[in-house]
C-alpha positions as protocol buffer text, in pm:
chain_id: "A"
residue {
  index: 1
  type: MET
  ca { x: -14053 y: -257 z: 11339 }
}
residue {
  index: 2
  type: CYS
  ca { x: -13969 y: -113 z: 10965 }
}
residue {
  index: 3
  type: GLY
  ca { x: -14230 y: 105 z: 10806 }
}
residue {
  index: 4
  type: ARG
  ca { x: -14008 y: 308 z: 10574 }
}
residue {
  index: 5
  type: TYR
  ca { x: -13695 y: 238 z: 10394 }
}
residue {
  index: 6
  type: SER
  ca { x: -13481 y: 372 z: 10085 }
}
residue {
  index: 7
  type: LEU
  ca { x: -13340 y: 255 z: 9774 }
}
residue {
  index: 8
  type: THR
  ca { x: -13156 y: 499 z: 9592 }
}
residue {
  index: 9
  type: LYS
  ca { x: -12914 y: 274 z: 9379 }
}
residue {
  index: 10
  type: PRO
  ca { x: -12977 y: 243 z: 9012 }
}
residue {
  index: 11
  type: ILE
  ca { x: -13085 y: -115 z: 8893 }
}
residue {
  index: 12
  type: LYS
  ca { x: -12783 y: -195 z: 8708 }
}
residue {
  index: 13
  type: THR
  ca { x: -12627 y: -119 z: 9056 }
}
residue {
  index: 14
  type: LEU
  ca { x: -12898 y: -377 z: 9202 }
}
residue {
  index: 15
  type: LYS
  ca { x: -12825 y: -643 z: 8932 }
}
residue {
  index: 16
  type: GLU
  ca { x: -12451 y: -622 z: 8991 }
}
residue {
  index: 17
  type: HIS
  ca { x: -12474 y: -624 z: 9365 }
}
residue {
  index: 18
  type: PHE
  ca { x: -12726 y: -915 z: 9389 }
}
residue {
  index: 19
  type: GLN
  ca { x: -12581 y: -1098 z: 9058 }
}
residue {
  index: 20
  type: ALA
  ca { x: -12932 y: -1110 z: 8918 }
}
residue {
  index: 21
  type: ILE
  ca { x: -13001 y: -1219 z: 8588 }
}
residue {
  index: 22
  type: ALA
  ca { x: -13320 y: -1093 z: 8502 }
}
residue {
  index: 23
  type: VAL
  ca { x: -13536 y: -746 z: 8536 }
}
residue {
  index: 24
  type: SER
  ca { x: -13881 y: -672 z: 8492 }
}
residue {
  index: 25
  type: LEU
  ca { x: -13910 y: -348 z: 8581 }
}
residue {
  index: 26
  type: GLU
  ca { x: -13770 y: 32 z: 8606 }
}
residue {
  index: 27
  type: HIS
  ca { x: -13669 y: 186 z: 8899 }
}
residue {
  index: 28
  type: ASP
  ca { x: -13636 y: 553 z: 9003 }
}
residue {
  index: 29
  type: LYS
  ca { x: -13408 y: 695 z: 9325 }
}
residue {
  index: 30
  type: ARG
  ca { x: -13686 y: 630 z: 9579 }
}
residue {
  index: 31
  type: TYR
  ca { x: -13562 y: 821 z: 9928 }
}
residue {
  index: 32
  type: ASN
  ca { x: -13927 y: 766 z: 10130 }
}
residue {
  index: 33
  type: ILE
  ca { x: -14059 y: 377 z: 10036 }
}
residue {
  index: 34
  type: ALA
  ca { x: -14437 y: 331 z: 10217 }
}
residue {
  index: 35
  type: PRO
  ca { x: -14650 y: 54 z: 10265 }
}
residue {
  index: 36
  type: SER
  ca { x: -14847 y: -40 z: 9957 }
}
residue {
  index: 37
  type: GLN
  ca { x: -14617 y: 62 z: 9718 }
}
residue {
  index: 38
  type: ARG
  ca { x: -14446 y: -145 z: 9461 }
}
residue {
  index: 39
  type: VAL
  ca { x: -14052 y: -179 z: 9458 }
}
residue {
  index: 40
  type: PRO
  ca { x: -13783 y: -387 z: 9349 }
}
residue {
  index: 41
  type: VAL
  ca { x: -13771 y: -743 z: 9544 }
}
residue {
  index: 42
  type: ILE
  ca { x: -13503 y: -1001 z: 9459 }
}
residue {
  index: 43
  type: LEU
  ca { x: -13685 y: -1346 z: 9385 }
}
residue {
  index: 44
  type: ALA
  ca { x: -13521 y: -1705 z: 9328 }
}
residue {
  index: 45
  type: GLY
  ca { x: -13581 y: -1773 z: 8927 }
}
residue {
  index: 46
  type: GLU
  ca { x: -13505 y: -2091 z: 8766 }
}
residue {
  index: 47
  type: GLN
  ca { x: -13193 y: -1986 z: 8646 }
}
residue {
  index: 48
  type: GLY
  ca { x: -13096 y: -1736 z: 8941 }
}
residue {
  index: 49
  type: ARG
  ca { x: -13179 y: -1448 z: 9136 }
}
residue {
  index: 50
  type: GLU
  ca { x: -13437 y: -1200 z: 8919 }
}
residue {
  index: 51
  type: ILE
  ca { x: -13560 y: -859 z: 9061 }
}
residue {
  index: 52
  type: HIS
  ca { x: -13893 y: -793 z: 9025 }
}
residue {
  index: 53
  type: ALA
  ca { x: -14162 y: -556 z: 9165 }
}
residue {
  index: 54
  type: LEU
  ca { x: -14398 y: -657 z: 9456 }
}
residue {
  index: 55
  type: ARG
  ca { x: -14623 y: -455 z: 9659 }
}
residue {
  index: 56
  type: TRP
  ca { x: -14517 y: -421 z: 10018 }
}
residue {
  index: 57
  type: GLY
  ca { x: -14760 y: -599 z: 10238 }
}
residue {
  index: 58
  type: LEU
  ca { x: -14766 y: -946 z: 10202 }
}
residue {
  index: 59
  type: ILE
  ca { x: -15115 y: -1110 z: 10131 }
}
residue {
  index: 60
  type: PRO
  ca { x: -15158 y: -1472 z: 10209 }
}
residue {
  index: 61
  type: SER
  ca { x: -15271 y: -1707 z: 9931 }
}
residue {
  index: 62
  type: TRP
  ca { x: -15567 y: -1800 z: 10128 }
}
residue {
  index: 63
  type: ALA
  ca { x: -15671 y: -1425 z: 10212 }
}
residue {
  index: 64
  type: LYS
  ca { x: -16047 y: -1313 z: 10114 }
}
residue {
  index: 65
  type: ASP
  ca { x: -15974 y: -973 z: 10160 }
}
residue {
  index: 66
  type: PRO
  ca { x: -15641 y: -789 z: 9983 }
}
residue {
  index: 67
  type: ASP
  ca { x: -15653 y: -532 z: 10290 }
}
residue {
  index: 68
  type: MET
  ca { x: -15491 y: -788 z: 10521 }
}
residue {
  index: 69
  type: GLY
  ca { x: -15156 y: -676 z: 10341 }
}
residue {
  index: 70
  type: ASN
  ca { x: -15191 y: -351 z: 10519 }
}
residue {
  index: 71
  type: ARG
  ca { x: -15134 y: -535 z: 10848 }
}
residue {
  index: 72
  type: LEU
  ca { x: -14883 y: -763 z: 10743 }
}
residue {
  index: 73
  type: ILE
  ca { x: -14583 y: -519 z: 10631 }
}
residue {
  index: 74
  type: ASN
  ca { x: -14356 y: -673 z: 10905 }
}
residue {
  index: 75
  type: ALA
  ca { x: -14339 y: -1019 z: 11037 }
}
residue {
  index: 76
  type: ARG
  ca { x: -14148 y: -1102 z: 11364 }
}
residue {
  index: 77
  type: ALA
  ca { x: -13867 y: -1328 z: 11351 }
}
residue {
  index: 78
  type: GLU
  ca { x: -13937 y: -1485 z: 11620 }
}
residue {
  index: 79
  type: THR
  ca { x: -14283 y: -1644 z: 11513 }
}
residue {
  index: 80
  type: VAL
  ca { x: -14256 y: -1625 z: 11155 }
}
residue {
  index: 81
  type: HIS
  ca { x: -14218 y: -2000 z: 11092 }
}
residue {
  index: 82
  type: GLU
  ca { x: -14531 y: -2083 z: 11256 }
}
residue {
  index: 83
  type: LYS
  ca { x: -14771 y: -1791 z: 11202 }
}
residue {
  index: 84
  type: PRO
  ca { x: -15058 y: -1908 z: 10967 }
}
residue {
  index: 85
  type: SER
  ca { x: -14986 y: -1591 z: 10745 }
}
residue {
  index: 86
  type: PHE
  ca { x: -14609 y: -1648 z: 10719 }
}
residue {
  index: 87
  type: ARG
  ca { x: -14505 y: -1983 z: 10782 }
}
residue {
  index: 88
  type: SER
  ca { x: -14581 y: -2086 z: 10385 }
}
residue {
  index: 89
  type: SER
  ca { x: -14381 y: -1858 z: 10259 }
}
residue {
  index: 90
  type: PHE
  ca { x: -14116 y: -1882 z: 10559 }
}
residue {
  index: 91
  type: ARG
  ca { x: -14047 y: -2244 z: 10421 }
}
residue {
  index: 92
  type: LYS
  ca { x: -14071 y: -2190 z: 10028 }
}
residue {
  index: 93
  type: ARG
  ca { x: -14071 y: -1795 z: 9912 }
}
residue {
  index: 94
  type: ARG
  ca { x: -13785 y: -1597 z: 10104 }
}
residue {
  index: 95
  type: CYS
  ca { x: -13697 y: -1320 z: 9910 }
}
residue {
  index: 96
  type: LEU
  ca { x: -13418 y: -1046 z: 9935 }
}
residue {
  index: 97
  type: VAL
  ca { x: -13555 y: -688 z: 9960 }
}
residue {
  index: 98
  type: PRO
  ca { x: -13283 y: -420 z: 9856 }
}
residue {
  index: 99
  type: ALA
  ca { x: -13252 y: -131 z: 10073 }
}
residue {
  index: 100
  type: ASP
  ca { x: -12983 y: 152 z: 10118 }
}
residue {
  index: 101
  type: GLY
  ca { x: -13118 y: 267 z: 10460 }
}
residue {
  index: 102
  type: PHE
  ca { x: -13432 y: 253 z: 10627 }
}
residue {
  index: 103
  type: TYR
  ca { x: -13597 y: 509 z: 10894 }
}
residue {
  index: 104
  type: GLU
  ca { x: -13738 y: 493 z: 11279 }
}
residue {
  index: 105
  type: TRP
  ca { x: -13881 y: 737 z: 11494 }
}
residue {
  index: 106
  type: GLN
  ca { x: -13707 y: 767 z: 11833 }
}
residue {
  index: 107
  type: VAL
  ca { x: -13950 y: 898 z: 12133 }
}
residue {
  index: 108
  type: ARG
  ca { x: -13819 y: 1232 z: 12294 }
}
residue {
  index: 109
  type: GLY
  ca { x: -14055 y: 1391 z: 12547 }
}
residue {
  index: 110
  type: GLU
  ca { x: -14385 y: 1432 z: 12380 }
}
residue {
  index: 111
  type: GLY
  ca { x: -14259 y: 1409 z: 12007 }
}
residue {
  index: 112
  type: LYS
  ca { x: -14105 y: 1177 z: 11806 }
}
residue {
  index: 113
  type: SER
  ca { x: -13789 y: 1245 z: 11600 }
}
residue {
  index: 114
  type: PRO
  ca { x: -13738 y: 1067 z: 11277 }
}
residue {
  index: 115
  type: GLN
  ca { x: -13398 y: 878 z: 11255 }
}
residue {
  index: 116
  type: TYR
  ca { x: -13223 y: 757 z: 10929 }
}
residue {
  index: 117
  type: ILE
  ca { x: -13013 y: 418 z: 10949 }
}
residue {
  index: 118
  type: ARG
  ca { x: -12757 y: 275 z: 10722 }
}
residue {
  index: 119
  type: LEU
  ca { x: -12441 y: 97 z: 10657 }
}
residue {
  index: 120
  type: ARG
  ca { x: -12133 y: 277 z: 10763 }
}
residue {
  index: 121
  type: THR
  ca { x: -12010 y: 224 z: 10407 }
}
residue {
  index: 122
  type: GLY
  ca { x: -12319 y: 374 z: 10285 }
}
residue {
  index: 123
  type: GLY
  ca { x: -12361 y: 52 z: 10041 }
}
residue {
  index: 124
  type: LEU
  ca { x: -12658 y: -151 z: 9961 }
}
residue {
  index: 125
  type: PHE
  ca { x: -12778 y: -443 z: 10185 }
}
residue {
  index: 126
  type: ALA
  ca { x: -13103 y: -647 z: 10203 }
}
residue {
  index: 127
  type: PHE
  ca { x: -13408 y: -690 z: 10414 }
}
residue {
  index: 128
  type: ALA
  ca { x: -13490 y: -1061 z: 10509 }
}
residue {
  index: 129
  type: GLY
  ca { x: -13813 y: -1109 z: 10315 }
}
residue {
  index: 130
  type: LEU
  ca { x: -14109 y: -1349 z: 10228 }
}
residue {
  index: 131
  type: TRP
  ca { x: -14303 y: -1301 z: 9933 }
}
residue {
  index: 132
  type: SER
  ca { x: -14673 y: -1440 z: 9857 }
}
residue {
  index: 133
  type: GLU
  ca { x: -14902 y: -1434 z: 9579 }
}
residue {
  index: 134
  type: TRP
  ca { x: -15249 y: -1336 z: 9594 }
}
residue {
  index: 135
  type: ASP
  ca { x: -15506 y: -1435 z: 9305 }
}
residue {
  index: 136
  type: SER
  ca { x: -15844 y: -1242 z: 9333 }
}
residue {
  index: 137
  type: GLY
  ca { x: -15955 y: -1402 z: 9016 }
}
residue {
  index: 138
  type: GLN
  ca { x: -15889 y: -1117 z: 8773 }
}
residue {
  index: 139
  type: GLU
  ca { x: -15528 y: -1020 z: 8866 }
}
residue {
  index: 140
  type: THR
  ca { x: -15237 y: -1211 z: 9044 }
}
residue {
  index: 141
  type: LEU
  ca { x: -15059 y: -967 z: 9323 }
}
residue {
  index: 142
  type: ARG
  ca { x: -14748 y: -1033 z: 9408 }
}
residue {
  index: 143
  type: THR
  ca { x: -14681 y: -933 z: 9770 }
}
residue {
  index: 144
  type: PHE
  ca { x: -14394 y: -902 z: 10042 }
}
residue {
  index: 145
  type: THR
  ca { x: -14309 y: -827 z: 10412 }
}
residue {
  index: 146
  type: ILE
  ca { x: -14002 y: -757 z: 10572 }
}
residue {
  index: 147
  type: ILE
  ca { x: -13918 y: -956 z: 10884 }
}
residue {
  index: 148
  type: THR
  ca { x: -13801 y: -784 z: 11216 }
}
residue {
  index: 149
  type: THR
  ca { x: -13595 y: -854 z: 11511 }
}
residue {
  index: 150
  type: THR
  ca { x: -13476 y: -723 z: 11864 }
}
residue {
  index: 151
  type: ALA
  ca { x: -13279 y: -436 z: 11770 }
}
residue {
  index: 152
  type: ASN
  ca { x: -12920 y: -442 z: 11875 }
}
residue {
  index: 153
  type: ARG
  ca { x: -12735 y: -247 z: 12107 }
}
residue {
  index: 154
  type: GLU
  ca { x: -12670 y: 62 z: 11876 }
}
residue {
  index: 155
  type: LEU
  ca { x: -13029 y: 106 z: 11775 }
}
residue {
  index: 156
  type: GLU
  ca { x: -13218 y: -15 z: 12132 }
}
residue {
  index: 157
  type: SER
  ca { x: -13213 y: 372 z: 12243 }
}
residue {
  index: 158
  type: ILE
  ca { x: -13411 y: 450 z: 11931 }
}
residue {
  index: 159
  type: HIS
  ca { x: -13627 y: 179 z: 11906 }
}
residue {
  index: 160
  type: HIS
  ca { x: -13705 y: -188 z: 12041 }
}
residue {
  index: 161
  type: ARG
  ca { x: -13729 y: -387 z: 11710 }
}
residue {
  index: 162
  type: MET
  ca { x: -13517 y: -342 z: 11386 }
}
residue {
  index: 163
  type: PRO
  ca { x: -13541 y: -514 z: 11045 }
}
residue {
  index: 164
  type: VAL
  ca { x: -13315 y: -834 z: 11014 }
}
residue {
  index: 165
  type: ILE
  ca { x: -13032 y: -699 z: 10772 }
}
residue {
  index: 166
  type: LEU
  ca { x: -12864 y: -944 z: 10565 }
}
residue {
  index: 167
  type: LEU
  ca { x: -12492 y: -909 z: 10383 }
}
residue {
  index: 168
  type: PRO
  ca { x: -12401 y: -1067 z: 10108 }
}
residue {
  index: 169
  type: GLU
  ca { x: -12204 y: -1382 z: 10237 }
}
residue {
  index: 170
  type: GLN
  ca { x: -12579 y: -1493 z: 10363 }
}
residue {
  index: 171
  type: TYR
  ca { x: -12818 y: -1439 z: 10047 }
}
residue {
  index: 172
  type: ASP
  ca { x: -12716 y: -1788 z: 9923 }
}
residue {
  index: 173
  type: GLY
  ca { x: -12839 y: -1953 z: 10236 }
}
residue {
  index: 174
  type: TRP
  ca { x: -13151 y: -1736 z: 10287 }
}
residue {
  index: 175
  type: MET
  ca { x: -13277 y: -1774 z: 9932 }
}
residue {
  index: 176
  type: ASP
  ca { x: -13162 y: -2149 z: 9887 }
}
residue {
  index: 177
  type: PRO
  ca { x: -13492 y: -2386 z: 9916 }
}
residue {
  index: 178
  type: GLU
  ca { x: -13316 y: -2657 z: 10059 }
}
residue {
  index: 179
  type: THR
  ca { x: -13202 y: -2479 z: 10347 }
}
residue {
  index: 180
  type: SER
  ca { x: -13330 y: -2604 z: 10688 }
}
residue {
  index: 181
  type: SER
  ca { x: -13532 y: -2401 z: 10947 }
}
residue {
  index: 182
  type: ASP
  ca { x: -13207 y: -2421 z: 11224 }
}
residue {
  index: 183
  type: PRO
  ca { x: -12992 y: -2226 z: 11013 }
}
residue {
  index: 184
  type: LEU
  ca { x: -13274 y: -1979 z: 10901 }
}
residue {
  index: 185
  type: LYS
  ca { x: -13384 y: -1931 z: 11248 }
}
residue {
  index: 186
  type: ASN
  ca { x: -13019 y: -1849 z: 11332 }
}
residue {
  index: 187
  type: THR
  ca { x: -12982 y: -1587 z: 11057 }
}
residue {
  index: 188
  type: LEU
  ca { x: -13286 y: -1392 z: 11170 }
}
residue {
  index: 189
  type: ARG
  ca { x: -13082 y: -1200 z: 11443 }
}
residue {
  index: 190
  type: PRO
  ca { x: -12958 y: -825 z: 11498 }
}
residue {
  index: 191
  type: LEU
  ca { x: -12677 y: -731 z: 11260 }
}
residue {
  index: 192
  type: GLY
  ca { x: -12368 y: -686 z: 11427 }
}
residue {
  index: 193
  type: GLU
  ca { x: -12235 y: -392 z: 11647 }
}
residue {
  index: 194
  type: GLY
  ca { x: -12061 y: -157 z: 11467 }
}
residue {
  index: 195
  type: LEU
  ca { x: -12183 y: -168 z: 11096 }
}
residue {
  index: 196
  type: LEU
  ca { x: -12465 y: 106 z: 11091 }
}
residue {
  index: 197
  type: ASP
  ca { x: -12458 y: 437 z: 11142 }
}
residue {
  index: 198
  type: HIS
  ca { x: -12787 y: 659 z: 11201 }
}
residue {
  index: 199
  type: TYR
  ca { x: -12852 y: 1048 z: 11234 }
}
residue {
  index: 200
  type: GLU
  ca { x: -13144 y: 1269 z: 11288 }
}
residue {
  index: 201
  type: ILE
  ca { x: -13339 y: 1417 z: 11003 }
}
residue {
  index: 202
  type: SER
  ca { x: -13625 y: 1662 z: 10958 }
}
residue {
  index: 203
  type: LYS
  ca { x: -14001 y: 1580 z: 10979 }
}
residue {
  index: 204
  type: THR
  ca { x: -14022 y: 1581 z: 10583 }
}
residue {
  index: 205
  type: VAL
  ca { x: -14008 y: 1199 z: 10591 }
}
residue {
  index: 206
  type: ASN
  ca { x: -14308 y: 1168 z: 10824 }
}
residue {
  index: 207
  type: SER
  ca { x: -14560 y: 1203 z: 10496 }
}
residue {
  index: 208
  type: PRO
  ca { x: -14507 y: 933 z: 10212 }
}
residue {
  index: 209
  type: LYS
  ca { x: -14591 y: 1178 z: 9963 }
}
residue {
  index: 210
  type: ASN
  ca { x: -14243 y: 1346 z: 9999 }
}
residue {
  index: 211
  type: ASP
  ca { x: -13969 y: 1154 z: 9821 }
}
residue {
  index: 212
  type: SER
  ca { x: -13664 y: 1350 z: 9783 }
}
residue {
  index: 213
  type: GLU
  ca { x: -13283 y: 1352 z: 9889 }
}
residue {
  index: 214
  type: GLU
  ca { x: -13450 y: 1612 z: 10140 }
}
residue {
  index: 215
  type: CYS
  ca { x: -13558 y: 1299 z: 10335 }
}
residue {
  index: 216
  type: ILE
  ca { x: -13225 y: 1164 z: 10441 }
}
residue {
  index: 217
  type: GLN
  ca { x: -13038 y: 1520 z: 10482 }
}
residue {
  index: 218
  type: PRO
  ca { x: -12899 y: 1530 z: 10842 }
}
residue {
  index: 219
  type: VAL
  ca { x: -13077 y: 1807 z: 11049 }
}
residue {
  index: 220
  type: ASN
  ca { x: -12744 y: 1995 z: 11122 }
}
residue {
  index: 221
  type: ASP
  ca { x: -12705 y: 2016 z: 10747 }
}
residue {
  index: 222
  type: ARG
  ca { x: -13010 y: 2197 z: 10663 }
}
residue {
  index: 223
  type: LYS
  ca { x: -13011 y: 2530 z: 10521 }
}
residue {
  index: 224
  type: GLU
  ca { x: -13262 y: 2787 z: 10674 }
}
């Protein structure tokens, strides 16, 4: 699964990396993004890619209760095309979720050790995401979910699932509304080996109230 991630790059860098032509938000460094928070997401606009602030936790357009989004922060790649909560968005509303790292908790003995996972280059990437609009009658909420798949061999000792990570050469195909179902399914696979790095961090990240650089500091580098 994917329940926390980081996005510390400025909007200018996001615009350049994702070749976005419109921005409708401000963004500060985020080291501990958690569900229900509003964060930058790349959507397909009429003139190209646009960056908007969406809330994490997809609320289907037909939902009666917005709390449903709390249960839909992730979508399984194996069934995303057929689940009622996701299938419409999978066909029409795919998005890129910018990130520069994410967290997973590795079971060790009777406890869990938080791990920070990122590209070895330290650069930006995108989670494969879906988005939706929900109209309460008083306001319209835009929300998103992150698609997950089975973990690759590098990460399977930490957790059996991982988010689907897309690299720049995959962005166009994922965002193109004309891309057919079969190529999309082939995209929803674990990232190839040798591209990720991970290390143990402190339990500071356990609380979403903590959102500082300390969250990504390796345990061995912490000052007593």
